VEXKETOR-55905 format. One record per residue (C-alpha): chain; residue number from 0; z, x, y. Coordinates in nm, 3 decimals, m for minus. Layout:
   chain     n         Z         X         Y
       A   NUM         Z         X         Y
...
***
This chain:
   chain     n         Z         X         Y
       A     0     0.300     1.729     1.135
       A     1     0.458     1.641     0.798
       A     2     0.475     1.274     0.902
       A     3     0.101     1.266     0.978
       A     4     0.015     1.424     0.643
       A     5     0.249     1.182     0.462
       A     6     0.071     0.889     0.629
       A     7    m0.256     0.970     0.451
       A     8    m0.290     0.716     0.167
       A     9    m0.502     0.946    m0.049
       A    10    m0.245     1.226    m0.038
       A    11     0.034     0.969    m0.088
       A    12    m0.135     0.832    m0.399
       A    13    m0.178     1.178    m0.553
       A    14     0.186     1.268    m0.484
       A    15     0.306     0.928    m0.610
       A    16     0.122     0.984    m0.940
       A    17     0.279     1.330    m0.965
       A    18     0.619     1.165    m0.913
       A    19     0.548     0.932    m1.208
       A    20     0.436     0.614    m1.031
       A    21     0.149     0.391    m1.133
       A    22    m0.106     0.365    m0.850
       A    23    m0.386     0.106    m0.833
       A    24    m0.737     0.233    m0.905
       A    25    m0.881     0.341    m0.572
       A    26    m1.225     0.423    m0.435
       A    27    m1.310     0.579    m0.099
       A    28    m1.681     0.566    m0.031
       A    29    m1.963     0.526     0.215
       A    30    m2.201     0.428    m0.065
       A    31    m2.263     0.051    m0.090
       A    32    m2.380     0.075    m0.453
       A    33    m2.059     0.251    m0.556
       A    34    m1.855    m0.009    m0.366
       A    35    m2.039    m0.296    m0.537
       A    36    m1.982    m0.142    m0.880
       A    37    m1.609    m0.101    m0.806
       A    38    m1.586    m0.457    m0.673
       A    39    m1.763    m0.592    m0.983
       A    40    m1.482    m0.440    m1.194
       A    41    m1.212    m0.556    m0.949
       A    42    m1.322    m0.892    m0.805
       A    43    m0.984    m0.935    m0.629
       A    44    m0.987    m0.594    m0.460
       A    45    m0.827    m0.509    m0.129
       A    46    m0.930    m0.272     0.147
       A    47    m0.697    m0.072     0.367
       A    48    m0.697     0.206     0.621
       A    49    m0.712     0.557     0.481
       A    50    m0.439     0.662     0.724
       A    51    m0.181     0.476     0.929
       A    52    m0.203     0.439     1.299
       A    53    m0.312     0.235     1.592
       A    54    m0.677     0.130     1.579
       A    55    m0.701     0.027     1.943
       A    56    m0.497    m0.121     2.221
       A    57    m0.549    m0.427     2.432
       A    58    m0.371    m0.630     2.696
       A    59    m0.188    m0.819     2.418
       A    60    m0.066    m0.498     2.256
       A    61    m0.154    m0.263     1.977
       A    62    m0.378    m0.356     1.685
       A    63    m0.321    m0.218     1.337
       A    64    m0.536    m0.220     1.027
       A    65    m0.361    m0.415     0.752
       A    66    m0.437    m0.440     0.383
       A    67    m0.691    m0.721     0.342
       A    68    m0.854    m0.892     0.048
       A    69    m1.221    m0.808     0.009
       A    70    m1.419    m1.132     0.032
       A    71    m1.662    m1.234    m0.243
       A    72    m2.003    m1.081    m0.168
       A    73    m1.886    m0.869     0.128
       A    74    m2.122    m0.741     0.396
       A    75    m2.139    m0.366     0.329
       A    76    m2.415    m0.282     0.578
       A    77    m2.189    m0.072     0.803
       A    78    m2.034     0.122     0.515
       A    79    m2.270     0.418     0.556
       A    80    m2.120     0.484     0.901
       A    81    m1.753     0.467     0.810
       A    82    m1.581     0.546     0.479
       A    83    m1.377     0.261     0.336
       A    84    m1.087     0.257     0.094
       A    85    m1.106    m0.008    m0.179
       A    86    m0.822    m0.066    m0.422
       A    87    m0.769    m0.293    m0.718
       A    88    m0.539    m0.581    m0.630
       A    89    m0.244    m0.579    m0.871
       A    90    m0.080    m0.915    m0.941
       A    91     0.275    m0.896    m0.815
       A    92     0.604    m1.074    m0.868
       A    93     0.785    m0.896    m0.583
       A    94     0.694    m0.688    m0.280
       A    95     0.949    m0.409    m0.231
       A    96     1.029    m0.203     0.077
       A    97     1.249     0.089    m0.023
       A    98     1.366     0.311     0.259
       A    99     1.517     0.654     0.205
       A   100     1.719     0.830     0.472
       A   101     1.823     1.161     0.326
       A   102     1.985     1.069    m0.006
       A   103     2.069     0.712     0.103
       A   104     1.856     0.427    m0.030
       A   105     1.807     0.088     0.135
       A   106     1.595    m0.157    m0.057
       A   107     1.478    m0.514    m0.018
       A   108     1.234    m0.733    m0.201
       A   109     1.037    m1.050    m0.133
       A   110     0.934    m1.288    m0.409
       A   111     0.558    m1.331    m0.406
       A   112     0.400    m1.672    m0.416
       A   113     0.051    m1.795    m0.494
       A   114    m0.163    m1.769    m0.184
       A   115     0.038    m1.490    m0.020
       A   116    m0.152    m1.249     0.203
       A   117    m0.247    m0.913     0.052
       A   118    m0.016    m0.746     0.307
       A   119     0.342    m0.878     0.336
       A   120     0.344    m0.784     0.708
       A   121     0.100    m1.071     0.765
       A   122     0.328    m1.329     0.602
       A   123     0.502    m1.559     0.849
       A   124     0.800    m1.578     0.614
       A   125     0.836    m1.198     0.585
       A   126     1.111    m1.190     0.848
       A   127     1.333    m1.413     0.636
       A   128     1.199    m1.382     0.279
       A   129     1.306    m1.021     0.217
       A   130     1.648    m0.999     0.053
       A   131     1.860    m0.693    m0.010
       A   132     1.816    m0.581    m0.370
       A   133     1.906    m0.282    m0.581
       A   134     1.600    m0.091    m0.695
       A   135     1.614     0.061    m1.044
       A   136     1.753     0.415    m1.051
       A   137     1.439     0.560    m1.208
       A   138     1.235     0.420    m0.917
       A   139     1.467     0.560    m0.651
       A   140     1.479     0.896    m0.833
       A   141     1.098     0.911    m0.825
       A   142     1.099     0.820    m0.454
       A   143     1.350     1.098    m0.386
       A   144     1.122     1.343    m0.569
       A   145     0.822     1.215    m0.373
       A   146     1.007     1.254    m0.041
       A   147     1.120     1.606    m0.131
       A   148     0.767     1.704    m0.236
       A   149     0.632     1.559     0.091
       A   150     0.893     1.737     0.301
       A   151     1.029     1.418     0.459
       A   152     1.390     1.304     0.500
       A   153     1.301     0.949     0.608
       A   154     1.047     0.731     0.430
       A   155     0.972     0.361     0.410
       A   156     0.794     0.306     0.078
       A   157     0.604    m0.006    m0.026
       A   158     0.589    m0.090    m0.394
       A   159     0.509    m0.395    m0.596
       A   160     0.682    m0.513    m0.909
       A   161     0.453    m0.674    m1.163
       A   162     0.544    m0.971    m1.383
       A   163     0.619    m0.714    m1.658
       A   164     0.868    m0.530    m1.435
       A   165     0.647    m0.225    m1.370
       A   166     0.675    m0.069    m1.025
       A   167     0.342     0.024    m0.865
       A   168     0.324     0.249    m0.559
       A   169     0.094     0.101    m0.296
***
């Protein structure tokens, strides 16, 4: 039960802010006009699933919704039937995956390059580009607080590090 609640990106974002993390500006809407206004302010926005999970299965295996860049002038005609989550795309120097198991922290980062996919899981080099790295103590302390507040003892957290060294919870 706790795991399912923790997988909701909207609840995650609220708790991450409470733990002291910066979170990209986010809009969940079924209103095309609101989406267009948001996208006019964030021309390099991304869209992602509101919650984790399998979207369907096929002979080839399971399909998952990944974070994707919103194309210029997107087709929003189906938006009224399904809410969508739009988020500002923050320029990043590193993608971080920081995993907590109890009080233990395991962290790795991947240097971002021009042209990288919006979601590191879609990068062909992701299997080899992540390197073990020590996350700053203030970041791991905030993740511990977030995990405690969420009632989880295991969490794999994705963050980005900006060119200025700020950690943003995504």
